[in-house]
C-alpha positions in Angstrom: 1.8 -18.7 2.1 1.0 -19.8 5.7 1.0 -16.9 8.1 1.4 -17.8 11.8 -1.6 -17.3 14.1 0.1 -14.6 16.2 0.7 -12.5 13.1 -2.9 -13.0 11.9 -4.0 -11.8 15.3 -1.9 -8.6 14.9 -3.4 -8.0 11.5 -7.0 -8.5 12.7 -6.5 -6.3 15.7 -8.2 -2.9 15.6 -5.9 -0.5 13.7 -3.6 1.5 15.9 -1.5 3.9 14.0 2.1 3.6 15.3 3.2 6.7 13.5 6.9 6.7 12.7 5.8 9.3 10.1 3.7 12.2 11.4 1.8 14.5 9.1 1.4 17.9 10.8 -1.0 20.5 9.5 0.7 23.7 8.5 -1.6 26.3 10.0 0.0 29.1 8.0 -1.2 27.7 4.7 -4.8 27.9 3.4 -4.1 24.7 1.5 -3.5 22.7 4.7 -0.1 21.6 3.6 1.3 18.7 5.5 5.0 18.2 6.3 6.8 15.2 7.7 8.3 15.1 11.1 12.0 14.2 11.2 12.3 10.5 10.5 15.3 8.4 11.2 15.0 6.7 7.8 18.5 5.6 6.8 19.9 7.2 3.6 20.4 3.7 2.3 18.1 0.7 2.8 17.7 -2.8 1.5 14.8 -3.3 -0.9 12.5 -6.1 -2.1 11.4 -5.5 -5.7 8.1 -7.3 -6.2 5.9 -7.7 -9.3 2.5 -7.9 -7.6 2.8 -5.6 -4.6 2.5 -1.9 -4.2 3.3 -1.0 -0.5 1.8 2.0 1.2 2.7 3.9 4.4 0.9 2.5 7.5 -0.2 -0.6 5.6 0.4 -4.0 7.1 2.1 -6.4 4.6 2.6 -10.1 5.3 5.7 -11.5 3.5 7.0 -15.0 3.2 10.8 -14.8 2.9 12.3 -17.8 1.0 14.8 -16.6 -1.6 18.5 -16.9 -0.4 19.2 -13.2 -1.1 16.2 -12.1 0.9 16.9 -14.5 3.7 20.4 -12.9 4.0 18.7 -9.4 3.9 16.3 -10.4 6.6 19.1 -11.6 8.9 21.0 -8.3 8.5 17.9 -6.1 8.9 16.8 -7.9 12.1 20.3 -7.4 13.5 20.1 -3.7 12.7 17.0 -1.4 12.6 14.4 -3.8 11.2 13.8 -1.3 8.3 13.7 -2.1 4.5 11.8 -0.9 1.5 9.3 -2.6 -0.8 9.3 -1.4 -4.4 6.9 -2.3 -7.3 8.6 -3.9 -10.3 8.3 -1.6 -13.4 6.7 -4.1 -15.8 7.2 -2.0 -18.9 11.0 -1.7 -18.4 11.2 -5.4 -17.3 10.0 -6.5 -20.7 13.2 -5.2 -22.2 15.4 -6.9 -19.5 13.8 -9.2 -17.0 17.1 -9.9 -15.2 17.5 -6.2 -14.3 14.4 -6.0 -12.0 13.7 -2.3 -12.7 11.7 -0.6 -10.0 9.4 2.4 -9.8 10.9 5.6 -8.5 8.5 6.0 -5.6 8.3 3.2 -3.0 7.6 2.8 0.7 9.9 2.0 3.6 8.6 -0.3 6.3 9.5 -1.7 9.7 9.2 -5.3 10.8 6.6 -5.6 13.5 6.6 -9.4 13.8 8.7 -12.2 12.4 8.8 -16.0 12.8 11.6 -18.2 11.4 10.7 -21.7 10.2 12.9 -24.8 10.4 13.9 -24.6 6.7 15.3 -21.1 7.2 12.4 -19.4 5.6 10.5 -16.7 7.5 7.0 -15.2 7.8 7.0 -11.5 8.7 4.7 -8.5 9.0 5.9 -5.2 7.7 4.3 -1.9 8.6 4.7 1.0 6.2 6.5 4.1 7.5 6.7 6.6 4.7 7.0 7.1 1.0 10.5 7.4 -0.4 12.0 8.5 -3.7 14.6 6.1 -4.9 17.7 8.1 -5.9 19.9 5.3 -7.1 20.8 1.6 -6.7 23.9 1.3 -4.4 24.5 -2.4 -5.0 22.9 -5.6 -6.1 24.8 -8.3 -4.1 24.2 -10.1 -1.9 20.9 -8.2 -2.1 19.8 -4.9 -3.5 20.4 -1.7 -1.5 19.1 1.7 -2.6 19.6 5.3 -1.7 16.4 6.9 -0.7 14.9 10.3 0.3 11.6 10.4 2.3 8.9 12.4 0.6 5.9 14.1 2.2 2.3 14.3 1.1 0.2 17.5 0.9 -3.5 18.0 1.5 -4.1 20.0 -1.6 -7.3 21.6 -0.2 -9.0 22.4 3.0 -10.2 19.8 5.5 -13.9 20.2 4.7 -13.3 19.1 1.1 -11.2 16.2 2.2 -14.0 15.0 4.5 -16.4 15.2 1.5 -14.1 13.1 -0.7 -13.6 10.6 2.1 -17.3 10.2 2.5 -17.7 9.7 -1.3 -15.1 7.0 -1.3 -16.8 5.2 1.6 -20.2 5.4 -0.2 -18.7 4.0 -3.4 -17.0 1.2 -1.5 -20.2 0.2 0.1 -22.1 0.4 -3.2 -19.5 -1.7 -4.8 -19.9 -4.2 -2.0 -23.7 -4.3 -2.5 -23.2 -5.0 -6.1 -21.1 -8.1 -5.4 -17.5 -7.1 -4.6 -16.7 -8.5 -1.1 -14.9 -6.4 1.4 -12.5 -8.0 4.0 -14.3 -8.7 7.2 -14.4 -5.5 9.4 -12.8 -3.3 6.7 -15.6 -0.8 6.7 -15.4 -0.2 10.5 -11.6 -0.3 10.2 -11.6 2.5 7.6 -14.1 4.6 9.6 -11.9 4.4 12.6 -9.0 6.1 10.9 -8.9 9.8 11.8 -6.2 11.0 9.5 -7.6 11.3 5.9 -4.2 10.9 4.2 -3.8 7.6 6.1 -7.4 6.6 5.2 -6.6 7.2 1.5 -3.5 5.0 1.7 -5.0 2.2 3.7 -8.1 2.1 1.4 -6.0 2.0 -1.7 -3.7 -0.7 -0.4 -6.5 -3.0 0.8 -9.2 -2.4 -1.8 -7.6 -1.5 -5.1 -6.8 -4.6 -7.2 -5.2 -2.8 -10.1 -1.4 -2.6 -9.4 -0.9 0.1 -12.1 -3.5 2.3 -10.5 -2.1 1.5 -7.0 1.4 2.7 -8.1 -0.2 5.8 -9.5 -1.9 6.4 -6.2 1.3 5.9 -4.3 3.0 8.4 -6.5 0.2 11.0 -6.0 1.4 13.1 -3.1 -1.7 15.3 -3.0 -4.3 13.7 -0.8 -7.2 15.4 -2.6 -6.1 14.1 -6.0 -5.4 10.6 -4.6 -9.0 10.4 -3.3 -10.4 11.7 -6.6 -8.4 9.1 -8.6 -9.6 6.3 -6.4 -13.2 7.5 -6.5 -13.1 7.7 -10.2 -11.8 4.1 -10.4 -14.5 2.9 -8.1 -17.2 4.6 -10.2 -15.9 2.8 -13.3 -16.0 -0.5 -11.5 -19.5 0.1 -10.3 -20.7 0.9 -13.8 -19.1 -2.3 -15.1 -20.8 -4.3 -12.3 -24.2 -2.7 -13.1 -23.8 -3.5 -16.8 -22.9 -7.0 -16.0 -26.0 -7.4 -13.9 -28.1 -6.0 -16.6 -26.7 -8.3 -19.2 -26.8 -11.3 -16.9 -30.4 -11.0 -16.0 -31.5 -13.9 -13.9 -28.8 -16.3 -15.1 -26.3 -17.6 -12.6 -22.7 -16.5 -12.9 -21.6 -19.8 -14.6 -24.2 -19.3 -17.4 -23.7 -15.6 -18.2 -22.3 -16.5 -21.7 -25.7 -18.1 -22.5 -27.4 -14.7 -22.4 
């Protein structure tokens, strides 16, 4: 997929949270419960059901639109509010009926921040996540899928101090994983450190740095920030242990000769 240079420039720009969703600390609660400001998310939205993508609030997702149904969807969305949802395909249910394109119950709604149409009527766009939504039902399938949604809010699950500790743990694990050989996108460390809101940090880190779509969907469905950070940290620890074991078994052999050991 070729993404236009002006879209790449937007993606590489220092992250500025354009919060269509605001998470406000409820000072009356010792658990730092967060609630969502009123969002003008439509009750029904078009949706793309994708097998290899789990979309998170605030994430920047480049998409290449080429299927006729999604080209029609894009034209309608651009003429309206620029909002549509991206849902992860439920692979377990899809095994029973691939044509049904079953989707997971929790998805994210996003807004188009940039779009360029090509001569062949395909388009490249950049979608920014707004909020999590619960999919209540499928309204229609033709000419493209439309769903009824309800925005869902996240909660902190603990006090700010513990969240800061968990955030630091995730950052340390990501840096350790990088030193053991897993590359990070250029500037990602500084980018994550610049995000003030810990709930947003957890979502952006999961979206960009978790390769397991099953785990990513679990993280998307985990509304408690503390638990989401704990789950991601646990996954990183498992990856690190695997990397260390690989290094021990590999010894001084290059990667292409590890089976000789």
